[in-house]
Backbone atoms as SQL, in Angstrom:
CREATE TABLE atoms (id INTEGER PRIMARY KEY, chain TEXT, resi INTEGER, resn TEXT, atom TEXT, x REAL, y REAL, z REAL);
INSERT INTO atoms VALUES
  (1, 'A', 1, 'MET', 'N', 0.675, -1.015, -0.075),
  (2, 'A', 1, 'MET', 'CA', 0.020, -0.122, -0.079),
  (3, 'A', 1, 'MET', 'C', 1.006, 1.239, -0.273),
  (4, 'A', 2, 'GLU', 'N', 1.986, 1.250, 0.910),
  (5, 'A', 2, 'GLU', 'CA', 3.024, 2.504, 0.624),
  (6, 'A', 2, 'GLU', 'C', 3.496, 2.489, -0.566),
  (7, 'A', 3, 'GLY', 'N', 3.673, 1.715, -1.568),
  (8, 'A', 3, 'GLY', 'CA', 4.333, 1.834, -2.676),
  (9, 'A', 3, 'GLY', 'C', 3.412, 2.467, -3.613),
  (10, 'A', 4, 'GLU', 'N', 2.060, 2.316, -3.532),
  (11, 'A', 4, 'GLU', 'CA', 0.963, 2.864, -4.432),
  (12, 'A', 4, 'GLU', 'C', 0.859, 4.327, -4.054),
  (13, 'A', 5, 'LYS', 'N', 0.826, 4.526, -2.866),
  (14, 'A', 5, 'LYS', 'CA', 0.474, 6.084, -2.407),
  (15, 'A', 5, 'LYS', 'C', 1.364, 6.966, -3.097),
  (16, 'A', 6, 'GLY', 'N', 2.977, 6.371, -2.969),
  (17, 'A', 6, 'GLY', 'CA', 3.984, 7.103, -3.340),
  (18, 'A', 6, 'GLY', 'C', 4.230, 7.183, -5.060),
  (19, 'A', 7, 'ALA', 'N', 3.652, 6.137, -5.558),
  (20, 'A', 7, 'ALA', 'CA', 3.679, 6.258, -7.142),
  (21, 'A', 7, 'ALA', 'C', 2.695, 7.261, -7.625),
  (22, 'A', 8, 'TYR', 'N', 1.510, 7.240, -6.530),
  (23, 'A', 8, 'TYR', 'CA', 0.321, 8.110, -7.116),
  (24, 'A', 8, 'TYR', 'C', 0.675, 9.535, -6.950),
  (25, 'A', 9, 'TYR', 'N', 1.509, 9.699, -5.887),
  (26, 'A', 9, 'TYR', 'CA', 1.841, 10.967, -5.731),
  (27, 'A', 9, 'TYR', 'C', 2.964, 11.749, -6.882),
  (28, 'A', 10, 'ASP', 'N', 3.568, 10.911, -6.997),
  (29, 'A', 10, 'ASP', 'CA', 4.780, 11.079, -8.151),
  (30, 'A', 10, 'ASP', 'C', 3.942, 11.356, -9.596),
  (31, 'A', 11, 'GLU', 'N', 3.116, 10.489, -9.849),
  (32, 'A', 11, 'GLU', 'CA', 2.284, 10.667, -11.061),
  (33, 'A', 11, 'GLU', 'C', 1.398, 12.033, -11.401),
  (34, 'A', 12, 'VAL', 'N', 1.102, 12.609, -10.024),
  (35, 'A', 12, 'VAL', 'CA', 0.242, 13.762, -10.293),
  (36, 'A', 12, 'VAL', 'C', 1.174, 15.019, -9.859),
  (37, 'A', 13, 'GLY', 'N', 2.121, 14.525, -9.545),
  (38, 'A', 13, 'GLY', 'CA', 3.455, 15.832, -9.130),
  (39, 'A', 13, 'GLY', 'C', 2.688, 16.686, -8.239),
  (40, 'A', 14, 'CYS', 'N', 2.632, 16.321, -7.006),
  (41, 'A', 14, 'CYS', 'CA', 2.340, 17.374, -5.774),
  (42, 'A', 14, 'CYS', 'C', 3.469, 18.231, -5.685),
  (43, 'A', 15, 'ALA', 'N', 3.256, 19.528, -5.345),
  (44, 'A', 15, 'ALA', 'CA', 4.346, 20.411, -4.916),
  (45, 'A', 15, 'ALA', 'C', 3.565, 21.457, -3.778),
  (46, 'A', 16, 'THR', 'N', 4.586, 22.114, -3.327),
  (47, 'A', 16, 'THR', 'CA', 4.124, 23.051, -2.247),
  (48, 'A', 16, 'THR', 'C', 3.804, 24.531, -3.044),
  (49, 'A', 17, 'PRO', 'N', 2.818, 24.959, -2.541),
  (50, 'A', 17, 'PRO', 'CA', 2.073, 25.912, -3.770),
  (51, 'A', 17, 'PRO', 'C', 3.387, 27.021, -3.573),
  (52, 'A', 18, 'ARG', 'N', 3.650, 27.947, -4.543),
  (53, 'A', 18, 'ARG', 'CA', 4.303, 29.319, -4.262),
  (54, 'A', 18, 'ARG', 'C', 3.829, 30.449, -4.504),
  (55, 'A', 19, 'ARG', 'N', 2.496, 30.537, -4.714),
  (56, 'A', 19, 'ARG', 'CA', 1.814, 31.987, -4.685),
  (57, 'A', 19, 'ARG', 'C', 2.102, 32.343, -3.816),
  (58, 'A', 20, 'ARG', 'N', 1.832, 33.926, -3.664),
  (59, 'A', 20, 'ARG', 'CA', 1.890, 34.813, -2.836),
  (60, 'A', 20, 'ARG', 'C', 1.149, 34.676, -1.373),
  (61, 'A', 21, 'GLU', 'N', -0.336, 34.234, -1.594),
  (62, 'A', 21, 'GLU', 'CA', -1.093, 34.168, -0.748),
  (63, 'A', 21, 'GLU', 'C', -1.072, 32.824, 0.242),
  (64, 'A', 22, 'CYS', 'N', -0.134, 31.853, -0.693),
  (65, 'A', 22, 'CYS', 'CA', -0.064, 30.743, 0.079),
  (66, 'A', 22, 'CYS', 'C', 1.179, 30.669, 1.191),
  (67, 'A', 23, 'GLN', 'N', 1.954, 31.929, 0.944),
  (68, 'A', 23, 'GLN', 'CA', 3.257, 31.936, 2.065),
  (69, 'A', 23, 'GLN', 'C', 2.974, 32.547, 3.203),
  (70, 'A', 24, 'ILE', 'N', 3.679, 32.151, 3.972),
  (71, 'A', 24, 'ILE', 'CA', 3.680, 32.609, 5.343),
  (72, 'A', 24, 'ILE', 'C', 4.163, 34.142, 5.536),
  (73, 'A', 25, 'PRO', 'N', 3.354, 35.072, 6.090),
  (74, 'A', 25, 'PRO', 'CA', 3.841, 36.101, 5.992),
  (75, 'A', 25, 'PRO', 'C', 5.177, 36.462, 6.858),
  (76, 'A', 26, 'VAL', 'N', 6.055, 37.571, 6.359),
  (77, 'A', 26, 'VAL', 'CA', 7.100, 37.741, 7.262),
  (78, 'A', 26, 'VAL', 'C', 6.626, 38.384, 8.554),
  (79, 'A', 27, 'ALA', 'N', 7.454, 37.943, 9.642),
  (80, 'A', 27, 'ALA', 'CA', 6.765, 38.374, 11.019),
  (81, 'A', 27, 'ALA', 'C', 7.186, 39.846, 11.122),
  (82, 'A', 28, 'SER', 'N', 6.536, 40.919, 11.390),
  (83, 'A', 28, 'SER', 'CA', 6.714, 42.336, 11.652),
  (84, 'A', 28, 'SER', 'C', 7.108, 42.207, 12.998),
  (85, 'A', 29, 'LEU', 'N', 7.877, 43.442, 13.162),
  (86, 'A', 29, 'LEU', 'CA', 8.161, 43.946, 14.737),
  (87, 'A', 29, 'LEU', 'C', 7.097, 44.218, 15.606),
  (88, 'A', 30, 'PRO', 'N', 7.348, 43.965, 16.922),
  (89, 'A', 30, 'PRO', 'CA', 6.225, 44.389, 18.059),
  (90, 'A', 30, 'PRO', 'C', 6.504, 45.321, 18.291),
  (91, 'A', 31, 'PRO', 'N', 5.034, 46.167, 18.955),
  (92, 'A', 31, 'PRO', 'CA', 5.238, 47.518, 19.161),
  (93, 'A', 31, 'PRO', 'C', 6.332, 47.676, 20.282),
  (94, 'A', 32, 'PRO', 'N', 7.023, 48.992, 20.606),
  (95, 'A', 32, 'PRO', 'CA', 7.624, 49.202, 21.713),
  (96, 'A', 32, 'PRO', 'C', 7.334, 48.778, 22.737),
  (97, 'A', 33, 'PRO', 'N', 7.932, 48.588, 24.012),
  (98, 'A', 33, 'PRO', 'CA', 7.120, 48.883, 25.277),
  (99, 'A', 33, 'PRO', 'C', 6.848, 50.047, 25.724),
  (100, 'A', 34, 'PRO', 'N', 5.575, 50.531, 26.673),
  (101, 'A', 34, 'PRO', 'CA', 5.174, 51.872, 26.992),
  (102, 'A', 34, 'PRO', 'C', 6.402, 52.193, 27.958),
  (103, 'A', 35, 'LYS', 'N', 6.242, 53.592, 27.828),
  (104, 'A', 35, 'LYS', 'CA', 7.323, 54.499, 28.471),
  (105, 'A', 35, 'LYS', 'C', 7.203, 54.443, 29.999),
  (106, 'A', 36, 'LYS', 'N', 8.178, 54.425, 30.778),
  (107, 'A', 36, 'LYS', 'CA', 7.921, 54.682, 32.347),
  (108, 'A', 36, 'LYS', 'C', 7.507, 56.037, 32.537),
  (109, 'A', 37, 'LYS', 'N', 6.912, 56.145, 33.590),
  (110, 'A', 37, 'LYS', 'CA', 6.505, 57.635, 33.867),
  (111, 'A', 37, 'LYS', 'C', 7.959, 58.104, 34.528),
  (112, 'A', 38, 'PRO', 'N', 7.908, 59.467, 34.404),
  (113, 'A', 38, 'PRO', 'CA', 9.162, 59.609, 35.284),
  (114, 'A', 38, 'PRO', 'C', 8.871, 59.920, 36.332),
  (115, 'A', 39, 'PHE', 'N', 10.289, 59.757, 37.589),
  (116, 'A', 39, 'PHE', 'CA', 10.397, 59.608, 38.878),
  (117, 'A', 39, 'PHE', 'C', 9.738, 61.231, 39.232),
  (118, 'A', 40, 'ALA', 'N', 9.078, 61.585, 40.349),
  (119, 'A', 40, 'ALA', 'CA', 8.541, 62.816, 40.793),
  (120, 'A', 40, 'ALA', 'C', 9.448, 63.065, 41.920),
  (121, 'A', 41, 'LEU', 'N', 10.573, 63.750, 41.481),
  (122, 'A', 41, 'LEU', 'CA', 11.272, 63.717, 42.933),
  (123, 'A', 41, 'LEU', 'C', 10.937, 65.383, 43.764),
  (124, 'A', 42, 'GLY', 'N', 10.944, 64.938, 44.883),
  (125, 'A', 42, 'GLY', 'CA', 10.130, 66.093, 45.747),
  (126, 'A', 42, 'GLY', 'C', 8.839, 66.498, 45.853),
  (127, 'A', 43, 'LYS', 'N', 8.164, 65.855, 45.082),
  (128, 'A', 43, 'LYS', 'CA', 6.765, 65.978, 44.658),
  (129, 'A', 43, 'LYS', 'C', 5.777, 65.347, 46.142),
  (130, 'A', 44, 'LYS', 'N', 5.146, 66.056, 46.666),
  (131, 'A', 44, 'LYS', 'CA', 4.520, 65.448, 47.839),
  (132, 'A', 44, 'LYS', 'C', 3.055, 65.812, 47.554),
  (133, 'A', 45, 'ARG', 'N', 2.671, 64.234, 48.297),
  (134, 'A', 45, 'ARG', 'CA', 1.076, 64.312, 47.870),
  (135, 'A', 45, 'ARG', 'C', 0.116, 65.181, 48.883),
  (136, 'A', 46, 'VAL', 'N', -0.666, 65.900, 48.415),
  (137, 'A', 46, 'VAL', 'CA', -1.602, 66.562, 49.174),
  (138, 'A', 46, 'VAL', 'C', -2.639, 65.902, 50.257),
  (139, 'A', 47, 'PRO', 'N', -2.704, 65.905, 51.534),
  (140, 'A', 47, 'PRO', 'CA', -3.421, 65.314, 52.612),
  (141, 'A', 47, 'PRO', 'C', -4.539, 65.517, 52.313),
  (142, 'A', 48, 'PRO', 'N', -5.371, 64.368, 52.486),
  (143, 'A', 48, 'PRO', 'CA', -6.929, 64.571, 52.004),
  (144, 'A', 48, 'PRO', 'C', -7.558, 65.749, 53.080),
  (145, 'A', 49, 'LYS', 'N', -8.760, 66.513, 52.444),
  (146, 'A', 49, 'LYS', 'CA', -9.503, 67.210, 52.985),
  (147, 'A', 49, 'LYS', 'C', -9.931, 67.126, 54.231),
  (148, 'A', 50, 'ASN', 'N', -10.618, 66.013, 54.848),
  (149, 'A', 50, 'ASN', 'CA', -11.225, 65.713, 55.911),
  (150, 'A', 50, 'ASN', 'C', -10.532, 64.678, 56.588),
  (151, 'A', 51, 'GLY', 'N', -9.188, 64.539, 56.428),
  (152, 'A', 51, 'GLY', 'CA', -7.836, 64.212, 57.279),
  (153, 'A', 51, 'GLY', 'C', -8.320, 62.521, 56.955),
  (154, 'A', 52, 'TYR', 'N', -7.398, 61.813, 57.506),
  (155, 'A', 52, 'TYR', 'CA', -7.315, 60.406, 57.612),
  (156, 'A', 52, 'TYR', 'C', -8.178, 59.630, 58.522),
  (157, 'A', 53, 'PHE', 'N', -8.364, 58.668, 58.084),
  (158, 'A', 53, 'PHE', 'CA', -9.419, 57.828, 59.093),
  (159, 'A', 53, 'PHE', 'C', -8.859, 57.133, 60.052),
  (160, 'A', 54, 'HIS', 'N', -9.246, 57.467, 61.409),
  (161, 'A', 54, 'HIS', 'CA', -9.006, 57.127, 62.757),
  (162, 'A', 54, 'HIS', 'C', -9.816, 56.166, 63.533),
  (163, 'A', 55, 'PRO', 'N', -9.546, 54.678, 63.313),
  (164, 'A', 55, 'PRO', 'CA', -10.675, 53.642, 63.893),
  (165, 'A', 55, 'PRO', 'C', -10.239, 53.954, 65.168),
  (166, 'A', 56, 'PRO', 'N', -11.422, 53.915, 65.962),
  (167, 'A', 56, 'PRO', 'CA', -10.876, 53.892, 67.593),
  (168, 'A', 56, 'PRO', 'C', -10.232, 52.595, 68.529),
  (169, 'A', 57, 'ASP', 'N', -10.585, 51.555, 67.850),
  (170, 'A', 57, 'ASP', 'CA', -9.870, 50.553, 68.303),
  (171, 'A', 57, 'ASP', 'C', -8.517, 50.055, 67.459),
  (172, 'A', 58, 'LEU', 'N', -7.867, 50.956, 66.693),
  (173, 'A', 58, 'LEU', 'CA', -6.737, 50.592, 66.524),
  (174, 'A', 58, 'LEU', 'C', -5.433, 50.634, 67.131),
  (175, 'A', 59, 'ASP', 'N', -5.481, 51.377, 68.320),
  (176, 'A', 59, 'ASP', 'CA', -4.223, 51.198, 69.303),
  (177, 'A', 59, 'ASP', 'C', -4.918, 49.955, 70.323),
  (178, 'A', 60, 'LEU', 'N', -5.648, 49.606, 70.564),
  (179, 'A', 60, 'LEU', 'CA', -6.017, 48.479, 70.943),
  (180, 'A', 60, 'LEU', 'C', -5.342, 47.391, 70.383),
  (181, 'A', 61, 'PHE', 'N', -5.853, 47.205, 68.892),
  (182, 'A', 61, 'PHE', 'CA', -5.095, 46.409, 68.404),
  (183, 'A', 61, 'PHE', 'C', -3.949, 45.911, 68.590),
  (184, 'A', 62, 'PHE', 'N', -3.088, 46.954, 68.107),
  (185, 'A', 62, 'PHE', 'CA', -1.488, 46.977, 67.856),
  (186, 'A', 62, 'PHE', 'C', -0.848, 46.758, 69.597),
  (187, 'A', 63, 'ALA', 'N', -1.852, 47.188, 70.700),
  (188, 'A', 63, 'ALA', 'CA', -1.111, 46.637, 71.888),
  (189, 'A', 63, 'ALA', 'C', -1.356, 45.466, 72.387),
  (190, 'A', 64, 'MET', 'N', -2.149, 44.596, 71.713),
  (191, 'A', 64, 'MET', 'CA', -2.204, 43.109, 72.159),
  (192, 'A', 64, 'MET', 'C', -1.218, 42.711, 71.552),
  (193, 'A', 65, 'ALA', 'N', -0.331, 41.731, 72.262),
  (194, 'A', 65, 'ALA', 'CA', 0.756, 40.984, 72.090),
  (195, 'A', 65, 'ALA', 'C', 0.248, 39.791, 71.928),
  (196, 'A', 66, 'PRO', 'N', 0.816, 39.073, 70.952),
  (197, 'A', 66, 'PRO', 'CA', 0.393, 37.458, 70.760),
  (198, 'A', 66, 'PRO', 'C', 1.184, 36.713, 71.947),
  (199, 'A', 67, 'ILE', 'N', 0.198, 35.763, 72.251),
  (200, 'A', 67, 'ILE', 'CA', 0.556, 34.955, 73.664),
  (201, 'A', 67, 'ILE', 'C', 1.169, 33.648, 72.989),
  (202, 'A', 68, 'ARG', 'N', 2.607, 33.682, 73.419),
  (203, 'A', 68, 'ARG', 'CA', 3.107, 32.503, 73.022),
  (204, 'A', 68, 'ARG', 'C', 3.161, 31.466, 73.747),
  (205, 'A', 69, 'GLN', 'N', 2.754, 30.283, 73.510),
  (206, 'A', 69, 'GLN', 'CA', 3.138, 28.876, 74.554),
  (207, 'A', 69, 'GLN', 'C', 4.155, 28.284, 73.837),
  (208, 'A', 70, 'ALA', 'N', 4.789, 27.728, 75.168),
  (209, 'A', 70, 'ALA', 'CA', 6.068, 27.193, 74.982),
  (210, 'A', 70, 'ALA', 'C', 5.776, 25.517, 74.385),
  (211, 'A', 71, 'CYS', 'N', 6.439, 24.954, 73.314),
  (212, 'A', 71, 'CYS', 'CA', 6.019, 23.485, 73.116),
  (213, 'A', 71, 'CYS', 'C', 6.604, 22.242, 74.353),
  (214, 'A', 72, 'ALA', 'N', 5.734, 21.616, 74.595),
  (215, 'A', 72, 'ALA', 'CA', 6.288, 20.584, 75.587),
  (216, 'A', 72, 'ALA', 'C', 6.380, 19.447, 75.106);
């Protein structure tokens, strides 16, 4: 069966298409990476008009130290 297929393809004359629409297009260059924003030296942020939020129990949360137990 292998010989029959080979003989058939040789008789028909199969070849790779050479037309322009059949060719793989040439790879184009990717776009350049985005530009980095310039570092703002000495530029300070304006504090919010209403001030920062201070929850009443925030100091209590940080005052509690975790209790460590020794492994026995």
